[in-house]
C-alpha positions as CSV (number, residue, x, y, z in Angstrom):
1,M,41.5,-13.7,-144.7
2,A,40.3,-16.1,-142.0
3,D,42.7,-18.4,-140.2
4,G,43.3,-21.8,-141.9
5,T,42.0,-25.0,-140.4
6,V,44.9,-27.0,-139.0
7,D,44.8,-29.6,-136.3
8,L,46.5,-28.8,-133.0
9,G,47.4,-31.7,-130.8
10,A,49.6,-34.8,-130.5
11,T,48.4,-38.3,-131.5
12,D,48.4,-41.3,-129.2
13,I,49.8,-43.5,-132.0
14,W,50.5,-46.5,-129.7
15,G,47.1,-46.4,-127.9
16,L,48.4,-46.1,-124.4
17,G,45.2,-44.4,-123.3
18,A,44.4,-43.2,-119.8
19,G,47.2,-41.8,-117.7
20,F,49.4,-41.1,-120.7
21,S,49.2,-37.7,-122.4
22,A,50.8,-37.6,-125.9
23,Q,53.2,-34.6,-126.1
24,S,54.4,-35.0,-129.7
25,S,54.1,-37.6,-132.5
26,S,55.4,-38.2,-135.9
27,T,54.7,-40.5,-138.9
28,D,57.6,-40.7,-141.5
29,P,57.1,-42.8,-144.6
30,F,60.0,-44.8,-146.0
31,S,60.6,-46.8,-149.2
32,S,63.3,-48.3,-151.3
33,E,63.8,-47.2,-154.9
34,E,65.4,-49.1,-157.8
35,V,66.7,-46.8,-160.5
36,V,68.0,-47.9,-163.9
37,L,70.2,-45.5,-165.8
38,A,70.3,-45.3,-169.6
39,S,73.5,-45.5,-171.6
40,D,73.8,-41.7,-171.5
41,G,73.3,-41.6,-167.7
42,D,69.8,-40.3,-167.8
43,M,67.1,-42.3,-165.9
44,A,65.6,-45.1,-168.0
45,C,63.1,-46.3,-165.4
46,T,62.5,-46.5,-161.7
47,N,60.5,-48.6,-159.2
48,E,59.6,-47.8,-155.7
49,H,59.1,-50.8,-153.3
50,D,59.2,-51.9,-149.7
51,K,57.0,-49.0,-148.5
52,G,56.1,-48.4,-144.9
53,N,56.1,-45.8,-142.1
54,D,58.2,-45.1,-139.0
55,Y,56.3,-43.9,-136.0
56,S,57.2,-42.1,-132.8
57,T,55.2,-40.7,-129.9
58,T,56.4,-39.0,-126.7
59,Y,54.1,-39.2,-123.7
60,K,54.0,-37.8,-120.1
61,Y,52.6,-40.1,-117.5
62,C,50.3,-39.0,-114.7
63,G,50.4,-41.6,-112.0
64,T,52.7,-43.7,-109.7
65,G,52.4,-47.2,-111.1
66,I,53.9,-47.0,-114.5
67,V,54.7,-50.7,-114.9
68,A,51.1,-51.7,-114.4
69,S,49.9,-48.9,-116.6
70,L,52.1,-49.8,-119.5
71,A,51.1,-53.5,-119.0
72,A,52.0,-55.5,-122.2
73,N,54.0,-52.6,-123.6
74,L,56.6,-53.8,-121.0
75,T,55.8,-57.4,-120.3
76,A,55.6,-58.2,-124.0
77,F,57.8,-55.4,-125.4
78,G,58.0,-55.7,-129.2
79,G,54.5,-57.2,-129.5
80,V,52.4,-56.0,-132.5
81,V,49.9,-53.2,-131.8
82,G,46.8,-53.1,-133.9
83,T,45.8,-55.3,-136.8
84,G,45.9,-55.4,-140.6
85,A,47.2,-52.3,-142.4
86,A,47.1,-50.3,-139.0
87,A,49.4,-52.8,-137.2
88,K,52.6,-51.4,-135.9
89,I,55.6,-53.0,-134.1
90,P,57.4,-51.1,-131.4
91,T,61.2,-51.5,-131.6
92,G,62.2,-48.9,-129.0
93,I,60.9,-47.5,-125.7
94,S,62.8,-44.8,-123.7
95,F,62.2,-43.3,-120.3
96,S,63.3,-40.0,-118.9
97,F,63.0,-39.1,-115.2
98,S,63.6,-35.8,-113.4
99,P,63.3,-34.6,-109.7
100,G,59.6,-34.1,-108.9
101,G,58.7,-34.5,-112.6
102,Q,56.3,-36.9,-114.3
103,A,58.0,-39.6,-116.3
104,E,58.4,-39.1,-120.0
105,I,58.1,-42.1,-122.4
106,T,58.9,-42.2,-126.0
107,I,57.9,-45.2,-128.2
108,T,59.2,-45.8,-131.7
109,G,58.4,-48.4,-134.3
110,H,57.2,-49.0,-137.8
111,N,54.9,-50.9,-140.2
112,H,54.9,-52.1,-143.8
113,Q,52.4,-51.6,-146.6
114,T,52.9,-55.2,-147.9
115,N,52.7,-58.3,-145.7
116,N,52.6,-56.2,-142.5
117,H,53.7,-57.5,-139.1
118,S,50.9,-59.3,-137.2
119,S,50.3,-61.0,-133.9
120,G,49.7,-64.7,-133.6
121,A,51.6,-67.3,-135.7
122,N,55.0,-66.2,-136.9
123,A,54.8,-63.0,-134.9
124,P,58.2,-61.4,-134.0
125,N,59.8,-62.2,-130.6
126,T,58.7,-60.2,-127.5
127,F,60.7,-59.4,-124.4
128,D,59.6,-58.9,-120.7
129,V,61.4,-55.7,-119.7
130,S,59.0,-54.9,-116.8
131,G,61.6,-55.8,-114.2
132,L,63.9,-52.9,-115.2
133,I,61.7,-50.2,-113.6
134,P,60.3,-50.2,-110.0
135,A,56.5,-50.8,-110.0
136,T,55.8,-47.5,-108.2
137,A,57.7,-45.3,-110.7
138,G,56.0,-42.3,-112.2
139,I,56.9,-39.2,-110.3
140,G,60.5,-38.3,-109.6
141,I,63.5,-40.6,-110.2
142,P,63.1,-44.3,-109.4
143,A,66.0,-46.4,-108.1
144,L,67.0,-48.0,-111.4
145,I,70.3,-49.1,-109.9
146,V,71.4,-49.2,-106.2
147,A,74.2,-46.8,-105.2
148,A,75.8,-46.9,-101.8
149,G,76.2,-43.1,-101.7
150,E,72.4,-42.7,-101.5
151,A,72.0,-44.9,-98.5
152,G,75.0,-43.1,-96.9
153,G,73.6,-39.6,-97.5
154,T,76.4,-38.6,-99.7
155,A,74.6,-38.7,-103.1
156,S,71.1,-38.1,-104.5
157,R,69.6,-38.9,-107.9
158,N,68.9,-35.8,-110.0
159,G,68.2,-37.3,-113.4
160,A,68.0,-40.6,-115.2
161,S,67.2,-42.2,-118.5
162,L,66.5,-45.7,-119.6
163,D,66.6,-46.7,-123.3
164,I,65.3,-50.1,-124.4
165,S,65.6,-51.4,-127.9
166,M,66.0,-54.6,-129.9
167,N,67.7,-55.5,-133.1
168,H,64.7,-55.8,-135.5
169,I,65.5,-57.5,-138.8
170,D,63.3,-57.1,-141.9
171,K,63.8,-59.0,-145.1
172,E,62.1,-58.3,-148.5
173,G,60.8,-61.0,-150.7
174,N,59.6,-60.9,-154.3
175,D,56.2,-59.3,-153.4
176,G,57.6,-56.8,-150.9
177,H,58.2,-57.2,-147.1
178,F,58.4,-60.9,-146.4
179,I,59.6,-61.5,-142.9
180,G,60.6,-59.7,-139.7
181,E,62.2,-60.9,-136.5
182,S,63.4,-59.2,-133.3
183,I,66.5,-60.3,-131.4
184,T,69.0,-59.0,-128.9
185,C,67.0,-56.8,-126.6
186,R,69.2,-54.3,-124.8
187,A,68.6,-51.7,-122.1
188,D,71.0,-48.8,-121.6
189,L,70.9,-46.9,-118.3
190,S,72.2,-43.5,-117.3
191,V,71.8,-41.9,-113.8
192,D,73.1,-38.5,-112.7
193,Y,73.8,-37.7,-109.0
194,E,74.4,-34.7,-106.9
195,G,77.4,-36.1,-104.9
196,V,79.3,-39.3,-105.5
197,A,77.2,-42.4,-106.1
198,G,79.9,-44.7,-104.6
199,T,79.7,-48.5,-104.9
200,T,76.8,-49.8,-107.0
201,T,75.0,-53.1,-106.8
202,A,75.4,-54.8,-110.2
203,G,72.3,-57.1,-110.3
204,S,72.0,-57.9,-114.0
205,W,73.7,-54.6,-115.1
206,L,76.9,-55.0,-117.1
207,Q,79.8,-52.6,-117.8
208,I,78.9,-50.3,-114.9
209,L,80.9,-47.1,-115.3
210,Q,81.0,-44.2,-112.9
211,A,82.3,-40.7,-113.8
212,T,82.9,-38.0,-111.2
213,A,83.4,-34.3,-111.4
214,D,84.3,-31.5,-108.9
215,D,85.2,-27.9,-109.0
216,N,85.7,-25.0,-106.6
217,E,82.2,-23.5,-106.9
218,N,79.8,-26.4,-106.9
219,P,79.2,-29.7,-105.0
220,D,80.7,-32.9,-106.4
221,T,78.7,-34.7,-109.0
222,S,78.7,-38.2,-110.6
223,S,77.0,-40.2,-113.2
224,V,76.6,-44.0,-113.6
225,T,76.1,-45.8,-116.9
226,A,75.4,-49.5,-117.5
227,H,73.6,-51.9,-119.8
228,Q,72.0,-55.3,-119.8
229,F,70.4,-57.8,-122.2
230,I,66.9,-59.3,-121.9
231,D,66.1,-62.7,-123.4
232,A,63.1,-63.2,-125.6
233,T,60.0,-64.7,-124.0
């Protein structure tokens, strides 16, 4: 028996294009179901409604100018991608950075089968999150927060993640999905260091917490976490 015909490859669901190589992607349908039970507990009838899809793609970036390459995906985060039935709204974008490695980006979002999100009038809010990442980021670990230990030679970044999301609210009307809005955009940061990061420069970061660890076989390590909120544009 010959091998079956099955596609091999990840899909660029969000259309990032040149410089971004899709590593994995998924499309997961969702729906609500209304079930009526008969007097004896058996199902009398059912109706499926508010259908749509959740989407996710993880990319690797080849380049050193990730902010310009992502363009409106950062300057207007949450903006609708595509039109009509193919339109999708991103509600989360995450970055992972490693020493000497290419940046990894994961974008998640969704659409609706009825009254789908669209750009233009009544489009959901967008957020300019481009200032969270240095313009030249792409290879290695960018300085997402300033730590005194790095300038003093007592610490060096060895891993970082940045997760950006908003509170997206969808409401259903009589004919299916009726309205959606995005509010309260938040960025969560985590940076790991060899050595002790020391004093950090807050900037717009809030609740900056630093954990340290040491033992008798390895150099000291530390990690910094923080978050901030980004206003709608």
